[in-house]
LUMDRENTI-693769 format. One record per atom (N, C-alpha, C): x, y, z. Coordinates in steps of 0.2 Angstrom, whole numbers, padded with zeros to 4 digits, always signed. Each point is the difference from the previous one (the first is absolute). Layout:
BEGIN
XYZ
...
% end
This chain:
BEGIN
+0103-0043+0046
+0000+0002-0007
+0000+0008+0001
+0003+0004-0006
-0003+0007+0000
-0006+0001-0004
-0004+0004+0001
-0006+0000-0004
-0001+0008+0000
-0002+0003-0007
-0001+0006+0000
-0008+0001-0002
-0004+0004+0003
-0007+0000+0000
-0002+0007-0003
-0001+0000-0007
-0002+0005-0004
-0007+0004+0004
-0001+0006+0001
-0007+0002+0003
+0000-0004+0007
+0006+0001+0003
+0001-0004+0008
-0003+0004+0005
-0003+0006-0002
-0002+0005+0005
-0008+0000-0001
-0003-0004-0005
-0007+0001+0000
-0005-0004+0003
-0006-0001-0002
-0005-0005+0005
+0003-0006-0001
+0002-0004-0005
+0001-0007+0000
+0007+0000+0001
+0006+0005-0001
+0006-0001+0000
+0003+0000+0007
-0004+0005+0004
+0002+0001+0007
-0002-0007+0003
-0004-0004-0001
-0001-0007+0003
+0004-0005-0003
+0001+0001-0006
+0006-0006-0002
+0006+0001+0004
+0003+0007+0000
+0006+0001+0003
+0000-0001+0007
-0006+0000+0004
+0000-0002+0007
+0001-0007+0000
-0004-0003-0005
+0000-0009+0001
+0006-0002-0003
+0004+0002-0003
+0006-0002-0002
+0006+0001+0004
+0000+0006+0003
+0004+0001+0006
-0001-0003+0006
-0006-0003+0002
-0002-0004+0005
+0004-0007-0001
+0000-0001-0006
+0003-0007-0003
+0008+0000+0000
+0003+0007+0001
+0007+0000+0001
+0003+0002-0006
-0003+0003-0005
+0002+0000-0007
+0003+0008+0001
+0005+0001-0005
+0002+0007+0000
-0005+0002-0005
-0003+0006+0001
-0005+0003-0004
+0001+0007-0001
-0001+0002-0006
+0000+0008-0002
-0006+0002-0001
-0003+0005+0003
-0006+0003-0002
+0001+0006-0004
-0002-0002-0007
+0002+0005-0005
-0005+0004-0003
+0001+0007+0001
-0005+0005-0003
+0004+0005-0001
-0003+0006-0005
+0003+0006-0001
+0001+0003+0007
-0004-0001+0006
+0002+0003+0006
+0006-0002+0004
+0002-0006-0003
+0006-0004+0003
+0005+0001-0004
+0000+0005-0004
+0006+0001-0006
+0000-0006-0006
-0005-0004+0000
+0001-0005-0007
-0005+0000-0004
+0001+0003-0006
-0006+0001-0005
+0000-0003-0006
-0005-0003-0001
+0001-0005-0007
-0001+0004-0007
-0002+0006+0001
-0002+0005-0006
+0007+0003-0001
+0004+0003+0005
+0005+0004-0001
+0007-0004+0000
-0001-0007+0002
+0005-0004+0002
+0003+0002+0007
-0001+0005+0002
+0004+0002+0007
+0000-0005+0005
+0006-0003+0001
+0001-0005+0006
-0001-0006-0001
-0002-0002-0007
-0002-0006-0002
+0005-0006+0000
+0005+0002-0004
+0006-0003+0000
+0003-0003+0007
+0000+0005+0003
+0003-0002+0006
-0004-0004+0005
-0007+0001+0000
-0004-0004+0002
+0000-0006-0001
+0000-0002-0007
-0001-0008-0002
+0007-0003+0000
+0006+0003+0002
+0007-0003+0000
-0002-0006+0005
+0002-0006-0002
+0000-0006+0005
-0006-0002+0003
-0004+0002-0004
-0007-0001+0002
-0003-0007-0003
-0003-0004+0004
-0003-0006-0002
-0007-0001-0004
-0004+0005+0003
-0007+0001-0001
-0002+0008-0002
-0005+0001-0005
-0002+0008-0001
-0007-0003+0000
-0004+0005+0003
-0007-0002+0001
-0003+0008-0002
-0004+0000-0005
-0002+0006-0003
-0007+0000+0002
-0002+0006+0004
-0006+0002+0003
-0001+0007-0002
+0004+0003-0006
-0001+0006+0000
-0008+0002-0003
-0002+0006+0000
-0005+0003-0003
+0001+0007-0003
-0005+0000-0005
+0001+0007-0003
-0003+0006+0003
+0003+0005+0000
-0003+0006+0004
-0006+0002-0004
+0000-0001-0007
-0006+0002-0004
-0003-0005-0004
-0008+0000+0000
-0003-0005-0004
-0003+0002-0006
+0003+0005-0003
-0001+0003-0007
+0004-0006-0004
-0004-0002-0006
+0002-0005-0004
+0007+0001-0002
+0002+0004-0003
+0008+0001-0002
+0005+0001+0005
-0002+0003+0006
+0004+0001+0005
+0002-0007+0004
-0006-0004+0000
+0000-0005+0005
+0005-0007-0005
-0002+0001-0007
+0005-0004-0003
+0006+0001-0001
+0001+0008+0000
+0008+0001+0001
+0004-0002+0006
-0005+0001+0006
+0004-0002+0006
+0001-0007+0000
-0004-0004-0001
+0001-0009+0000
+0005-0001-0005
+0001+0003-0006
+0005-0003-0004
+0006+0003+0001
+0001+0007+0002
+0007+0002+0002
+0002-0004+0007
-0004+0000+0005
+0002-0002+0006
+0002-0008-0001
-0004-0004-0003
+0001-0006-0002
+0007-0002-0004
+0001+0004-0005
+0006+0000-0004
+0007+0001+0005
-0001+0006+0003
+0006+0002+0005
+0001-0005+0005
-0005-0003+0003
+0000-0005+0006
+0003-0006-0002
-0003-0003-0007
+0003-0006-0001
+0007+0001-0003
+0002+0006-0003
+0007+0001-0002
+0006-0002+0006
-0004+0004+0006
+0004+0000+0005
+0002-0006+0003
-0007-0004+0000
+0000-0007+0003
+0005-0005-0004
-0001+0001-0007
+0006-0005-0004
+0007+0002+0001
+0001+0007+0001
+0007+0001+0001
+0002-0002+0007
-0003+0000+0005
+0001-0003+0007
+0000-0007+0001
-0004-0003-0005
+0000-0008+0000
-0006-0001+0004
-0005+0003+0001
-0005-0003+0004
-0004-0005-0002
-0001-0005+0004
-0002-0006-0001
-0008-0001+0000
-0004+0004+0002
-0007-0001-0001
-0003+0008+0001
-0004+0001-0006
-0004+0006+0000
-0007-0001+0002
-0003+0004+0004
-0007-0002+0002
-0005+0007-0002
-0004-0001-0002
-0006+0006-0002
-0006-0002+0002
-0004+0005+0004
-0007+0000+0001
-0003+0003-0006
-0005-0004-0003
-0005+0002-0005
-0007+0000+0003
-0005-0001-0006
-0007+0000+0001
-0003-0005-0003
-0004-0004+0004
-0004-0006-0003
-0005+0003-0005
+0000-0004-0006
-0004+0003-0006
+0002+0006-0004
+0008+0001+0001
+0002+0007-0004
+0000-0002-0007
+0001-0006-0002
-0001-0002-0007
-0006+0000-0003
-0005+0001+0003
-0007+0000-0001
-0003+0008+0000
+0003+0005+0001
-0001+0006+0001
+0004+0005-0004
+0002-0001-0005
+0004+0004-0003
-0002+0005-0004
-0007+0001+0002
-0003+0007-0003
+0002+0005+0005
+0003-0002+0007
+0001+0005+0004
+0007+0002-0001
+0002+0006+0001
+0007+0002-0001
+0006-0003+0006
-0003+0000+0007
+0005-0003+0005
+0001-0007-0002
-0005-0004-0002
+0000-0007+0000
+0006-0001-0008
-0001+0005-0004
+0004-0002-0006
+0009+0002+0003
+0000+0004+0004
+0007+0001+0004
+0002-0005+0003
-0005-0003+0004
+0003-0006+0004
+0002-0006-0005
-0004-0001-0005
+0001-0006-0004
+0009+0002-0004
-0001+0006-0001
+0009+0002-0003
+0004-0002+0006
-0001+0003+0006
+0005-0003+0005
+0001-0007+0001
-0005-0005-0001
-0001-0007+0001
+0006-0002-0006
-0001+0003-0006
+0002-0003-0006
+0008+0002+0000
+0002+0006+0003
+0007+0002+0002
+0004-0006+0004
-0004-0003+0005
+0002-0004+0005
+0001-0006-0004
-0004-0003-0004
+0000-0006-0002
+0005-0001-0006
+0002+0006-0003
+0004+0000-0005
+0008+0001+0002
-0001+0002+0006
+0008+0002+0003
+0005-0005+0001
-0002-0006+0000
+0005-0005+0002
+0001-0002+0008
-0002+0006+0004
+0001-0002+0007
-0006-0004+0002
+0002-0005+0004
-0005-0005+0004
-0005+0005+0004
-0006-0002-0002
-0006+0004+0003
-0006-0003+0004
-0004+0004+0002
-0007-0002+0003
-0004+0006-0001
-0004+0000-0004
-0006+0004+0000
-0006-0002+0004
-0002+0004+0006
-0005-0001+0003
-0006+0004-0002
-0006-0002-0003
-0006+0005-0002
-0004-0001+0005
-0002+0005+0004
-0006+0001+0006
-0006+0003-0002
-0004-0002+0003
-0006+0003+0000
+0000+0007+0004
-0005+0003-0001
-0001+0007+0003
+0000-0001+0007
+0004+0005+0003
+0000+0000+0008
-0005+0002+0004
-0003-0004+0006
-0004+0003+0005
-0001+0007+0001
+0007+0002+0002
+0003+0008+0002
-0004+0005-0005
-0002-0002-0007
-0001+0004-0004
-0008+0001-0001
-0004-0005+0003
-0008+0002+0000
-0002+0006+0001
+0003+0004+0004
-0002+0006+0002
+0001+0005-0006
+0006+0000-0003
+0002+0003-0006
-0005-0002-0006
-0001-0006-0001
-0006-0002-0004
-0006+0003+0000
-0002+0000+0007
-0006+0003+0000
-0001+0008+0000
+0006+0003+0001
+0001+0008-0001
+0000+0002-0007
+0003-0004-0004
+0001+0002-0007
-0007-0002-0005
-0003-0003+0004
-0007-0002-0004
-0006+0004+0003
+0002+0005+0005
-0007+0003+0004
-0001+0006-0006
-0008+0001+0000
-0003+0005-0002
-0006+0001+0003
-0001+0005+0004
-0006+0003+0002
-0002-0005+0006
+0005-0001+0004
-0001-0004+0005
-0001-0009+0000
+0000-0001-0008
+0000-0006-0001
+0006-0003-0004
+0001-0007+0001
+0006-0003-0002
-0002-0005-0006
+0002+0003-0006
-0003-0005-0006
+0007-0003-0002
-0001-0006+0001
+0005-0006-0003
-0003-0006-0002
+0004-0003-0005
+0000-0006-0004
-0002-0005+0004
-0004-0005-0002
-0001-0006+0004
+0006-0006-0002
+0005+0002-0002
+0005-0005-0003
+0002-0005+0007
+0004-0006-0001
+0003-0002+0006
+0005+0002+0002
+0001-0002+0007
+0005+0004+0004
+0003-0005+0006
+0006+0000+0001
+0003-0004+0004
+0006+0003+0004
-0001+0005+0003
+0005+0004+0003
+0004-0004+0006
+0006+0003-0001
+0005-0003+0006
+0003+0005+0005
+0002-0002+0006
+0003+0005+0004
+0006+0001-0001
+0003+0006+0001
+0007+0002-0001
+0006-0004+0003
-0004-0003+0006
+0005-0004+0003
+0001-0008-0003
-0006-0002-0002
+0001-0006-0004
+0005+0001-0006
-0001+0006-0003
+0005+0001-0007
+0007+0001+0002
+0002+0003+0006
+0006+0000+0002
+0002-0007+0003
-0003-0004+0002
+0001-0006+0002
+0002-0005-0007
-0004+0001-0005
+0001-0003-0005
+0008+0002-0005
+0001+0006+0001
+0005+0003-0002
+0006-0001+0004
+0000+0000+0006
+0005-0004+0004
+0002-0007-0002
-0005-0004-0001
+0001-0007-0001
+0003+0000-0006
-0001+0004-0005
+0003-0001-0007
+0007+0001+0001
+0002+0007+0004
+0006+0001+0000
+0005-0005+0004
-0002-0004+0004
+0004-0004+0003
+0000-0007-0003
-0005-0001-0006
+0000-0006-0003
+0003+0000-0008
+0000-0005-0003
+0003+0000-0008
-0003+0003-0005
+0002+0004-0005
-0004+0003-0004
-0005-0004-0004
-0006+0000-0001
-0005-0003-0004
+0001+0001-0006
+0003+0004-0003
-0001+0002-0008
-0006+0001-0003
-0004+0001+0004
-0008+0000-0002
-0004+0005+0004
-0006+0000-0003
-0005+0005+0005
-0004-0005+0005
+0000+0004+0005
-0003-0004+0006
-0006+0005+0001
-0006-0001+0001
-0006+0005+0001
-0001-0002+0009
-0002+0005+0003
+0000+0001+0008
-0008+0004+0001
-0005-0003+0005
-0006+0003+0000
-0001-0001+0007
-0005+0003+0003
-0004+0000+0005
-0002-0007+0001
-0004-0002+0006
-0003-0006+0000
-0008-0001-0001
-0002+0007-0002
-0008+0000-0001
-0001+0004-0006
-0005-0002-0004
-0002+0003-0006
-0007+0003+0002
-0001+0007-0003
-0006+0002+0000
-0001+0004-0007
-0005+0004-0002
+0000+0005-0004
+0001+0007+0004
+0003+0003-0006
+0003+0007+0004
-0006+0004+0004
-0005+0001-0003
-0006+0004+0004
-0001-0003+0008
+0000-0009+0000
-0001-0003+0007
+0004+0003+0005
+0008-0001-0003
+0005+0002+0005
+0000+0007+0002
-0001+0005-0005
+0001+0007+0001
-0006+0001+0005
-0006-0001-0001
-0006+0000+0003
+0001-0002+0009
+0002-0006-0001
+0003-0003+0008
+0004+0004+0003
+0006+0002-0005
+0004+0005+0004
-0002+0007+0002
-0004+0003-0003
-0004+0006+0002
-0004+0000+0005
-0004-0006+0000
-0005-0002+0006
+0005+0000+0007
+0004-0004-0001
+0005-0002+0006
+0004+0006+0004
+0001+0004-0006
+0004+0007+0004
-0005+0006+0000
-0007-0001+0001
-0004+0004+0000
+0000+0006-0005
+0001-0001-0007
-0001+0004-0004
-0006-0001-0003
-0005+0005-0001
-0007+0000-0002
+0000+0001-0008
+0004-0001-0004
-0001+0001-0007
-0003-0007-0002
-0003+0000-0005
-0004-0004-0002
+0005-0003-0009
+0000-0006+0001
+0002-0004-0005
-0004-0001-0005
+0000+0001-0007
-0003-0001-0006
+0004-0003-0004
-0002-0007-0001
+0004-0005-0005
-0003+0001-0006
+0005+0000-0005
-0001+0000-0008
+0003-0006-0004
-0002-0001-0005
+0003-0005-0005
+0006+0002-0006
+0000+0007+0003
+0007+0004-0006
+0007-0004+0000
+0000-0003+0006
+0009-0003+0000
+0004+0004-0002
+0000+0006+0002
+0005+0006+0001
+0004-0001+0005
+0006+0000-0001
+0005+0001+0005
+0007+0005-0001
+0001+0006+0003
+0004+0005-0001
+0001+0001-0008
-0005+0002-0002
-0001+0002-0006
+0000-0004-0007
+0000-0007+0002
-0001-0004-0006
-0006-0006+0002
-0002-0002-0004
-0006-0006+0000
+0005-0008-0001
-0002-0003+0006
+0005-0006+0002
-0005-0006-0001
+0002-0006-0001
-0004-0006+0001
-0004+0000+0007
-0004-0004+0001
-0004-0001+0006
+0005-0003+0005
+0004-0005-0002
+0005-0004+0005
+0007+0002-0001
+0001+0006-0003
+0007+0002+0000
+0004+0001+0005
-0004+0002+0007
+0004+0002+0005
+0000-0005+0005
-0002-0006-0002
+0001-0007+0005
+0006-0004-0004
+0002-0004+0003
+0004-0006-0002
-0003-0003-0006
+0005-0003-0005
-0003-0003-0006
-0002-0008+0002
+0004-0002+0005
-0001-0007+0003
+0000+0001+0007
-0005-0001+0004
+0000+0002+0008
+0004-0006+0002
+0000-0006-0002
+0003-0006+0003
+0007+0000+0000
+0003+0004-0007
+0007+0002+0001
+0003+0005+0002
-0004+0005+0003
+0001+0006+0002
+0003-0001+0007
+0003+0005+0002
+0003+0000+0008
-0004+0002+0003
-0004-0001+0006
-0006+0004+0003
+0003+0003+0007
-0001+0005+0001
+0002+0003+0007
-0004-0002+0005
+0002+0001+0006
-0002-0004+0007
-0005+0005+0003
+0000+0006-0003
-0004+0006+0005
-0005+0002-0004
-0006-0003+0002
-0006+0003-0003
-0003+0008+0002
-0005+0001-0003
-0003+0006+0001
-0001+0002+0007
-0003-0004+0006
-0001+0001+0006
+0005+0001+0004
+0005-0004-0001
+0006+0001+0003
+0004+0005-0001
+0000+0002-0007
+0003+0006-0002
-0002+0007+0003
-0007+0000+0000
-0005+0005+0003
+0003+0001+0008
-0001-0006+0003
+0002+0001+0007
+0007+0003+0001
+0003-0003-0004
+0008+0003+0001
+0000+0007-0002
-0004+0003-0005
+0000+0007-0001
-0003+0005+0007
-0005-0003+0002
-0003+0003+0007
+0005+0000+0005
+0004-0005+0001
+0006+0000+0005
+0004+0005-0001
+0002+0003-0005
+0005+0005-0002
-0002+0006-0002
-0008+0002+0002
-0002+0006+0000
+0000+0005+0005
% end
């Protein structure tokens, strides 16, 4: 099959491209750096010509409310229009677990807008809603640090490794469209302070984690269980737990 991966040079995209090429598919790693831009439409029609599957792993360069909404709606419309013109048989997008429960956060409103465009497009689709990545634990700690203390909410948290995310995206790409939303998550559930404190300890970071019950997450207040699957029995759970993930990080340092 010919498969176009939008955001194909990013964290997840580069892994998906490698997986699919290993399976002997023709894969285009699409990004502005490779001359394919879903905002300006540069190279988009040419890239999607004769394409069987489009995978949208794009992300906004700005998280400001208006900018992120403009990015996902413009990018989504342009990509879907190109897919329809090219007769693409399957559109896959990576979204966020609990996105519909966090609509007071601008980024989440933009992701719902992206999902809605896909559902209304008429193109067969699969939307994968993922929990937060284990790779972002450091970033979560950094953005919550004040005076060498990490102040974070005690919301439920079920982070997934980027390798598992890429495996689920790859599986979707070679499968049939679900025409539905599928939740993916890590195999272990914590509270956010538990896993962040564990990560800081394991990486010899002396910052102290201070838990609170504010339920704040990237500028909005969220339900306590917004960041974990709605039904863990129905969600697809990754194979890589925290310990396995951390060991792999140490090997690459």
